[in-house]
C-alpha positions as CSV (number, residue, x, y, z in Angstrom):
1,M,0.0,0.0,0.0
2,E,1.3,3.5,-0.9
3,T,2.1,5.8,2.0
4,M,3.3,9.4,1.6
5,T,4.7,11.8,4.0
6,S,4.1,15.6,3.9
7,P,5.6,17.3,0.8
8,A,9.1,18.7,1.0
9,V,9.5,22.4,1.2
10,Q,11.6,24.4,-1.2
11,A,14.2,25.8,1.2
12,H,17.3,24.6,3.0
13,P,16.0,23.6,6.5
14,A,18.1,25.1,9.3
15,H,19.0,21.6,10.5
16,D,20.1,20.3,7.1
17,F,23.7,19.3,7.5
18,L,24.0,18.5,3.8
19,P,22.3,21.3,1.8
20,L,22.1,20.4,-1.9
21,N,21.5,22.7,-4.8
22,G,20.6,20.0,-7.3
23,T,22.2,17.5,-9.6
24,D,25.5,18.9,-11.0
25,Y,26.1,16.1,-13.6
26,L,25.6,12.4,-14.3
27,E,28.8,10.6,-15.5
28,F,28.5,7.4,-17.5
29,Y,31.3,5.0,-18.0
30,V,30.9,3.8,-21.6
31,G,32.7,1.7,-24.2
32,N,33.0,4.5,-26.8
33,A,32.4,8.0,-25.5
34,K,32.7,9.6,-28.9
35,Q,29.9,7.5,-30.4
36,S,27.8,7.8,-27.2
37,A,28.1,11.6,-27.4
38,Y,26.9,11.5,-31.0
39,Y,23.9,9.5,-29.9
40,Y,22.8,11.9,-27.2
41,Q,23.2,14.8,-29.5
42,A,21.4,13.3,-32.4
43,A,18.7,11.4,-30.5
44,F,18.1,13.5,-27.3
45,G,19.1,17.0,-28.5
46,F,22.0,17.5,-26.1
47,E,24.8,20.0,-27.1
48,L,28.5,19.1,-26.8
49,V,30.1,21.8,-24.6
50,A,33.4,20.4,-23.2
51,Y,36.0,17.7,-23.7
52,A,39.1,16.3,-21.9
53,G,41.4,13.6,-23.3
54,P,44.9,13.1,-24.8
55,E,44.8,16.5,-26.4
56,T,44.3,18.1,-23.0
57,G,46.9,16.0,-21.2
58,L,44.8,13.0,-20.1
59,R,46.5,9.7,-20.9
60,D,44.0,7.2,-19.5
61,R,40.6,8.4,-20.6
62,A,38.5,10.7,-22.7
63,S,35.4,12.5,-21.5
64,Y,32.7,14.4,-23.5
65,V,30.4,16.8,-21.6
66,L,26.9,17.3,-23.0
67,Q,24.3,19.8,-21.8
68,Q,20.7,20.7,-22.3
69,N,19.4,23.5,-20.1
70,K,20.2,22.4,-16.6
71,I,20.9,18.7,-17.4
72,R,24.6,17.8,-17.8
73,L,25.9,14.4,-18.9
74,V,29.5,13.3,-18.9
75,L,30.5,10.4,-21.1
76,T,33.8,8.8,-20.2
77,T,35.7,6.0,-21.9
78,S,39.0,4.4,-21.1
79,L,42.0,4.5,-23.3
80,L,43.7,1.6,-21.5
81,P,42.9,-2.1,-21.6
82,D,43.2,-2.7,-17.9
83,S,41.8,0.4,-16.2
84,D,38.9,0.6,-13.7
85,I,36.8,2.2,-16.4
86,T,37.4,-0.7,-18.7
87,R,36.6,-3.2,-16.0
88,H,33.4,-1.3,-15.1
89,V,32.2,-1.3,-18.7
90,A,33.1,-5.0,-19.1
91,Q,31.1,-6.0,-16.0
92,H,28.1,-3.6,-16.2
93,G,27.9,-2.3,-19.8
94,D,27.5,1.4,-20.3
95,G,26.1,2.8,-17.1
96,V,26.0,5.6,-14.5
97,K,29.2,5.7,-12.4
98,V,28.7,9.2,-10.8
99,M,25.6,11.1,-9.6
100,A,27.3,14.4,-8.8
101,L,25.6,16.8,-6.4
102,W,26.0,20.6,-6.5
103,V,27.0,21.9,-3.0
104,D,28.2,25.1,-1.5
105,D,31.0,23.3,0.6
106,A,32.4,20.1,-0.7
107,R,34.8,19.5,2.2
108,K,32.0,20.0,4.8
109,S,29.7,17.7,2.7
110,F,32.4,15.0,2.7
111,E,33.1,15.4,6.5
112,E,29.4,15.3,7.5
113,T,28.6,12.2,5.4
114,T,31.8,10.2,6.2
115,K,31.5,10.8,9.9
116,R,28.0,9.4,9.7
117,G,29.2,6.2,8.0
118,A,29.7,6.9,4.3
119,K,32.5,5.0,2.6
120,P,34.9,7.5,1.1
121,A,35.5,7.3,-2.7
122,F,38.1,10.1,-2.7
123,E,39.2,12.9,-0.3
124,P,38.4,16.5,-1.0
125,Y,40.7,18.2,-3.5
126,T,40.7,21.5,-5.4
127,I,41.5,22.0,-9.1
128,E,41.9,25.3,-10.7
129,D,42.7,27.1,-14.0
130,E,42.3,30.5,-15.5
131,H,38.5,30.3,-15.1
132,G,38.6,29.7,-11.3
133,S,38.6,26.7,-9.0
134,V,36.4,23.8,-8.2
135,T,36.5,21.6,-5.1
136,M,35.3,18.0,-5.2
137,A,34.9,15.0,-2.9
138,G,33.3,11.6,-3.3
139,I,31.4,8.9,-1.3
140,Y,30.1,5.5,-2.4
141,T,26.4,4.7,-2.5
142,Y,24.8,1.4,-3.8
143,G,26.9,-0.9,-6.0
144,E,29.9,0.9,-7.5
145,T,28.0,4.2,-7.8
146,I,29.6,7.3,-6.4
147,H,28.1,10.6,-5.2
148,T,30.6,13.4,-6.0
149,F,30.1,16.7,-4.2
150,V,30.9,19.6,-6.5
151,E,31.6,23.0,-5.2
152,R,31.8,25.7,-7.8
153,R,33.0,29.1,-6.5
154,N,32.3,31.5,-9.3
155,Y,33.9,29.0,-11.8
156,S,33.4,30.3,-15.3
157,G,34.9,27.5,-17.4
158,P,32.9,25.2,-19.7
159,F,32.8,22.4,-17.1
160,L,35.8,21.7,-14.8
161,P,39.5,22.7,-14.8
162,G,41.2,20.4,-17.3
163,F,38.3,20.5,-19.8
164,V,38.3,22.6,-22.9
165,A,35.3,24.1,-24.6
166,K,34.2,21.9,-27.6
167,S,31.3,21.9,-30.0
168,S,30.3,19.6,-32.8
169,G,28.9,20.1,-36.3
170,I,25.9,18.0,-35.7
171,P,22.7,19.8,-36.8
172,Q,20.6,20.5,-33.8
173,G,17.2,20.6,-35.4
174,A,14.2,21.6,-33.3
175,P,14.8,22.0,-29.6
176,V,13.8,18.9,-27.5
177,G,13.0,21.0,-24.4
178,L,14.5,18.8,-21.6
179,Q,15.0,21.1,-18.6
180,V,16.4,19.5,-15.4
181,V,16.8,16.1,-13.7
182,D,13.6,15.3,-11.7
183,H,14.9,12.1,-10.0
184,C,17.3,9.2,-10.4
185,V,16.1,5.7,-9.7
186,G,18.3,3.0,-8.2
187,N,17.8,-0.8,-8.4
188,V,19.2,-2.8,-5.4
189,G,19.1,-6.5,-4.6
190,W,16.7,-8.6,-2.6
191,G,16.1,-7.2,0.9
192,E,18.4,-4.2,0.4
193,M,16.0,-1.4,-0.2
194,N,15.5,-0.5,3.5
195,Q,19.3,-0.6,4.0
196,W,19.8,2.1,1.4
197,V,16.9,4.1,2.5
198,K,18.4,4.2,6.0
199,F,21.8,5.1,4.4
200,Y,20.2,8.2,2.7
201,E,18.4,9.1,5.9
202,D,21.2,8.6,8.4
203,V,24.2,9.5,6.2
204,M,22.8,12.2,3.9
205,G,19.9,13.6,6.0
206,F,17.2,12.7,3.4
207,K,13.6,12.0,4.4
208,L,11.4,9.2,3.3
209,L,8.9,10.8,0.9
210,I,6.7,7.9,-0.3
211,T,6.5,4.1,-0.1
212,F,5.2,1.6,-2.7
213,D,4.8,-2.0,-1.8
214,D,4.3,-5.1,-4.0
215,D,0.5,-4.5,-4.0
216,D,1.1,-1.1,-5.7
217,I,3.6,-2.3,-8.3
218,S,2.7,-5.8,-9.5
219,T,1.1,-7.7,-12.3
220,E,0.0,-11.3,-12.7
221,Y,3.6,-12.4,-13.1
222,S,6.0,-10.1,-11.2
223,A,6.3,-7.4,-8.6
224,L,8.7,-4.9,-7.0
225,M,8.8,-2.6,-4.0
226,S,10.0,1.0,-4.0
227,K,10.7,3.8,-1.5
228,V,11.5,7.4,-2.5
229,V,13.8,9.6,-0.5
230,S,14.3,13.3,-0.9
231,N,16.7,15.9,0.5
232,G,15.5,18.8,2.6
233,N,14.6,21.2,-0.2
234,G,13.2,18.5,-2.5
235,F,15.8,19.3,-5.3
236,V,17.3,15.8,-5.2
237,K,15.0,12.7,-5.1
238,F,16.1,9.1,-5.3
239,P,13.5,6.3,-5.7
240,I,15.1,3.0,-4.6
241,N,13.6,-0.3,-6.0
242,E,14.1,-3.9,-5.0
243,P,12.5,-7.1,-6.4
244,A,9.5,-8.7,-4.8
245,E,8.2,-12.3,-5.0
246,G,6.3,-13.2,-8.2
247,K,5.6,-16.0,-10.5
248,K,8.3,-14.8,-13.0
249,K,11.3,-12.5,-13.1
250,S,10.7,-8.8,-12.4
251,Q,12.3,-5.9,-14.3
252,I,14.5,-5.3,-11.3
253,E,15.8,-8.9,-11.4
254,E,16.5,-8.6,-15.1
255,Y,18.4,-5.3,-14.5
256,L,20.5,-7.0,-11.8
257,D,21.2,-10.0,-14.0
258,F,22.6,-7.8,-16.8
259,Y,24.2,-5.0,-14.7
260,H,25.6,-7.5,-12.3
261,A,25.3,-5.2,-9.4
262,P,22.9,-2.6,-7.9
263,G,23.0,0.6,-10.0
264,V,21.1,3.5,-11.6
265,Q,18.1,2.2,-13.5
266,H,16.7,5.4,-15.0
267,M,16.8,9.1,-14.9
268,A,13.6,11.2,-15.1
269,L,14.1,14.4,-17.1
270,V,11.6,17.3,-16.8
271,T,10.0,19.0,-19.8
272,N,7.6,22.0,-19.8
273,D,5.8,20.6,-22.9
274,I,5.8,16.9,-23.0
275,R,3.9,16.6,-26.3
276,T,6.4,18.8,-28.2
277,T,9.3,17.0,-26.5
278,V,8.1,13.5,-27.2
279,T,7.1,14.4,-30.8
280,E,10.7,15.6,-31.4
281,L,12.3,12.6,-29.6
282,R,10.3,10.2,-31.7
283,R,11.3,12.1,-34.9
284,R,14.9,11.7,-33.8
285,G,14.5,7.9,-33.4
286,V,14.1,7.5,-29.6
287,E,11.9,4.4,-28.9
288,F,9.3,4.4,-26.1
289,L,7.4,1.7,-24.3
290,Q,3.9,1.3,-25.6
291,V,0.8,0.9,-23.4
292,P,-2.4,-0.7,-24.9
293,A,-5.1,1.5,-26.3
294,T,-7.4,0.3,-23.6
295,Y,-5.4,2.4,-21.1
296,Y,-7.1,5.5,-22.6
297,D,-10.7,4.2,-22.5
298,D,-11.4,5.6,-19.0
299,L,-8.5,7.9,-18.6
300,L,-10.5,11.1,-18.0
301,E,-12.7,9.3,-15.5
302,R,-9.6,8.2,-13.6
303,V,-7.6,11.5,-13.6
304,G,-10.3,14.1,-14.2
305,H,-9.9,17.2,-16.3
306,I,-6.6,17.8,-18.0
307,D,-5.5,20.7,-20.2
308,E,-4.3,18.5,-23.1
309,D,-6.7,16.9,-25.6
310,L,-7.1,13.2,-25.2
311,D,-6.4,12.4,-28.9
312,S,-2.9,13.9,-28.7
313,I,-2.2,12.1,-25.4
314,R,-3.3,8.8,-27.0
315,D,-1.4,9.4,-30.2
316,L,1.8,10.0,-28.3
317,N,1.1,7.1,-25.9
318,L,1.6,9.4,-22.9
319,L,0.7,8.3,-19.3
320,V,-1.3,10.6,-17.0
321,D,-1.8,10.4,-13.2
322,R,-3.1,12.8,-10.6
323,D,-2.5,13.4,-6.9
324,E,-3.8,15.9,-4.4
325,E,-1.8,18.7,-5.8
326,G,-2.2,18.3,-9.6
327,Y,-1.4,15.9,-12.3
328,L,1.6,14.7,-14.3
329,L,2.3,13.4,-17.7
330,Q,5.0,10.8,-18.3
331,I,6.5,8.3,-20.8
332,F,9.4,5.9,-20.6
333,T,12.0,5.1,-23.2
334,K,13.1,1.6,-24.0
335,P,16.6,0.7,-22.8
336,V,19.2,2.9,-24.5
337,E,21.9,0.3,-24.2
338,D,22.0,-3.3,-25.7
339,R,21.8,-4.6,-22.2
340,P,18.3,-4.0,-20.7
341,T,19.5,-1.7,-18.0
342,V,19.5,2.1,-18.4
343,F,16.5,4.0,-19.7
344,Y,14.9,7.4,-19.4
345,E,11.6,8.9,-18.2
346,I,10.3,12.1,-19.7
347,I,8.0,13.9,-17.2
348,Q,5.9,17.0,-17.1
349,R,4.6,18.0,-13.7
350,K,1.4,20.2,-13.6
351,G,1.3,20.5,-9.8
352,A,1.7,16.8,-9.0
353,K,4.5,15.9,-6.6
354,S,4.0,12.1,-6.8
355,F,5.5,9.5,-9.2
356,G,2.6,8.1,-11.3
357,K,1.3,5.3,-9.1
358,G,-1.8,5.1,-11.2
359,N,0.3,4.2,-14.2
360,F,2.4,1.5,-12.5
361,K,0.4,-1.5,-13.7
362,A,0.2,-0.4,-17.3
363,L,3.9,0.5,-17.3
364,F,4.9,-2.7,-15.6
365,E,3.0,-4.8,-18.2
366,A,4.6,-2.8,-21.0
367,I,8.1,-3.6,-19.6
368,E,7.1,-7.3,-19.2
369,R,6.2,-7.5,-22.9
370,E,9.7,-6.2,-23.7
371,Q,11.2,-8.7,-21.3
372,A,9.3,-11.5,-22.9
373,L,10.6,-10.5,-26.3
374,R,14.2,-10.7,-24.9
375,G,13.4,-14.1,-23.3
376,N,14.0,-12.7,-19.8
377,L,10.5,-12.9,-18.2
């Protein structure tokens, strides 16, 4: 049964020992960063803004920085056969290594979290160039994933010291309109969800926002459980999923089988006009999960009045849900890797603070159809 706490307020609470300003960037370890960068530019409308590699003095890796409004992706590949990046990609496939968090004080963020039990990934250090300085520190979360605390004090460079501005000649086409990261979802193993919820509560000062049990997220064949944690101002939200007992393999089990560890399952990206965004993404070749036409038969009875006309919602296969504060529209891509691991959610919030509980069954069944095609159900 779903349970929800009171909504987070949009301010740094006085007792917040880890004030966060939002997501600074998401870094993927990938097999071929140049080709991945091309994909995100051509398919999702990101712009190449910075680069670091052999030409800038790096001998072991190359990184491409892509940006769209307040969303920043870093795609990193190894130049060596035996590096940690190479091993990471061999084990997990292309996946999220770093969820970087924008902070005012990276050293204090590191001290506050490690003294509460966080495993250090790297000690605070400062890098600088002619554009200013940036201080960074890192801690581990689930699996091999890292939270990097990024402190930018009036830094004016394209990304970080050591990176140079870079653009590409890829035609941009119509704007896609993705604005900011809404939330990042993690998949963890059997019985591990509460452990990681407690980690975010005790170590990072997050609050439990909402709980979904296997009655909320289940079909005839499979189920999962999920809890959502949020920082004090609500800028950073992390749903955490674990498998639940079912007749067949759940999407979480499939992810764990192919990623071979807990990790980031999907990122939800905000748009202010989901119909325009999804139309453009489809034109660019992005593939989305499909829900059956019957989903729309009683949609308006379930969610009430919406501003958008039903025909356009149906034509784009968008999902709609409502809570006490408004409604949301959402859609989910198919996995963007050959392994059925990482995918994206596109979301437009029109007042709603929730996560689309009313769509869980239709979404879960759509995922199961894809699992069955892969022979993994």
